[in-house]
C-alpha positions in Angstrom: -95.8 -60.4 1.6 -98.6 -58.5 -0.2 -100.3 -62.0 -0.5 -99.7 -62.8 2.9 -101.4 -59.8 4.4 -104.2 -60.5 2.1 -104.7 -64.2 3.2 -104.0 -63.1 7.2 -107.2 -61.4 7.3 -109.5 -63.9 5.4 -107.9 -66.9 7.4 -108.5 -64.5 10.9 -112.2 -64.2 9.1 -112.8 -68.0 8.6 -111.5 -68.9 12.3 -113.6 -66.3 13.8 -116.9 -67.4 11.6 -116.5 -71.0 12.5 -115.9 -70.4 16.1 -119.0 -68.5 16.3 -120.7 -71.5 14.6 -119.4 -73.7 16.8 -120.6 -71.7 20.0 -123.8 -71.7 18.2 -123.8 -75.4 17.7 -122.6 -75.8 21.3 -125.3 -73.9 22.8 -128.2 -75.7 20.7 -126.6 -79.1 22.1 -127.1 -77.8 25.5 -130.3 -76.7 25.3 -131.5 -79.9 24.1 -129.5 -82.0 26.6 -131.1 -79.8 29.3 -134.7 -80.5 27.3 -133.8 -84.3 27.5 -133.1 -84.3 31.2 -136.4 -82.5 32.0 -138.3 -84.7 30.0 -136.7 -87.8 31.6 -137.1 -86.6 34.8 -140.9 -86.3 33.8 -141.0 -89.5 32.9 -139.6 -90.8 36.2 -142.3 -88.8 38.2 -145.3 -90.2 36.3 -143.7 -93.5 36.9 -143.7 -92.6 40.6 -147.2 -91.5 40.4 -148.4 -94.7 39.1 -146.6 -96.1 42.0 -148.2 -94.0 44.2 -151.6 -94.8 43.0 -151.1 -98.8 43.1 -150.0 -98.1 46.4 -153.0 -96.2 47.7 -150.8 -93.1 48.9 -153.0 -90.2 48.9 -150.5 -88.1 50.5 -148.0 -88.6 47.6 -150.9 -88.6 44.9 -152.1 -85.5 46.2 -148.5 -84.0 45.8 -148.0 -84.7 42.4 -151.1 -82.8 41.4 -151.5 -79.3 41.1 -153.9 -77.4 42.8 -155.2 -76.5 39.4 -155.1 -79.8 37.8 -158.0 -80.7 34.7 -158.3 -84.2 33.8 -160.3 -85.1 30.7 -161.4 -88.8 31.3 -162.8 -90.5 28.4 -166.4 -90.9 28.5 -166.5 -88.2 31.1 -169.0 -85.1 29.6 -166.6 -82.5 31.5 -162.9 -82.4 32.7 -162.5 -83.4 36.4 -160.9 -80.8 38.8 -158.8 -82.2 41.5 -161.3 -82.8 44.3 -163.1 -85.0 41.9 -159.8 -87.0 40.8 -159.0 -87.7 44.4 -162.5 -88.7 44.8 -162.7 -91.2 41.8 -159.3 -92.3 42.7 -160.3 -93.6 46.1 -163.9 -94.9 44.3 -161.9 -96.9 41.6 -159.6 -98.6 44.6 -162.4 -99.6 46.8 -163.4 -101.8 43.7 -160.2 -102.5 42.8 -157.9 -102.5 45.8 -155.2 -104.5 44.2 -155.0 -102.3 40.5 -151.2 -102.3 39.3 -150.6 -99.9 36.4 -147.7 -101.4 34.3 -146.4 -99.0 31.8 -145.4 -100.5 28.6 -144.1 -97.6 26.6 -143.4 -94.1 28.0 -142.7 -91.2 25.6 -141.7 -87.7 26.4 -141.4 -84.3 24.4 -141.7 -81.3 25.7 -143.8 -80.7 28.9 -146.1 -84.0 28.0 -145.4 -87.8 29.0 -147.5 -90.0 27.2 -148.1 -93.6 28.8 -149.4 -97.1 27.2 -150.3 -98.9 30.5 -151.2 -102.4 31.0 -153.9 -102.3 33.9 -154.8 -105.5 36.2 -157.0 -106.0 39.3 -159.4 -108.0 40.9 -163.1 -106.8 41.3 -163.7 -106.8 45.1 -165.9 -103.7 45.9 -169.0 -102.4 43.7 -168.3 -100.7 40.7 -170.9 -98.8 38.4 -173.5 -100.9 40.2 -171.9 -104.1 39.4 -171.8 -105.9 43.1 -168.2 -107.5 43.6 -167.2 -110.5 41.3 -163.9 -111.6 42.5 -162.9 -111.4 38.4 -159.7 -110.8 37.5 -159.7 -108.2 35.0 -157.2 -107.1 32.2 -157.2 -104.1 30.5 -155.1 -100.9 28.7 -155.2 -97.1 29.1 -153.5 -94.5 27.1 -152.9 -91.3 29.3 -151.3 -88.0 28.2 -149.8 -86.2 31.2 -148.6 -82.5 31.3 -146.0 -81.3 33.6 -145.3 -78.1 35.0 -143.0 -77.1 37.9 -143.2 -81.0 39.1 -146.4 -81.3 39.2 -149.2 -82.6 37.0 -151.4 -79.7 35.5 -153.2 -81.4 32.8 -154.4 -85.0 31.9 -156.1 -87.0 29.4 -157.0 -90.5 29.9 -158.2 -93.2 27.7 -159.1 -96.2 28.9 -160.6 -99.5 27.5 -163.8 -99.0 29.7 -165.6 -101.6 27.1 -163.3 -104.4 27.7 -163.2 -103.7 31.6 -167.4 -103.9 31.7 -167.4 -106.9 29.7 -165.3 -108.8 31.6 -167.1 -107.6 34.6 -170.4 -109.6 32.7 -172.2 -106.4 31.3 -173.8 -107.6 27.8 -174.0 -105.0 25.2 -176.8 -105.6 23.1 -178.5 -103.4 20.0 -181.2 -100.7 21.0 -184.8 -101.7 20.1 -186.4 -100.3 17.2 -189.1 -97.9 18.1 -192.3 -98.8 16.8 
């Protein structure tokens, strides 16, 4: 009987310990599930954003971006704010009205979504001083989107503009040496 009285508290202590550990593990698992759900929702939202771009649905585009969005676009010396983004999108789609974004890879982690995007478009309007050529262009972009409260608040866009410009007929040549 004395041994039983010594073992019983030990068994109760072990049960309580394992129960607490199980609750902590379950809470951690629930937090991971909630984060995965948010990340999946962010990926869906960014896919819808690309669809709005390709459909030139400026009301939807406007609804996806926050008022204080910042776009870091490779090749631009300063980040672009909201008004500049809308202006640039209109300018681009005037030159390439049938542009499509085919997302080949999506990765979401925390509040960021990374997209590897294959773009195709026909050059039907002036772009960067190049008159319409009717040429179909094909190039890639890597985009990182930061999402907060269901809106895009920051983005980093790196497009293969060298390939784009070469497809439009631009020729690179080395700088002339100074004499």
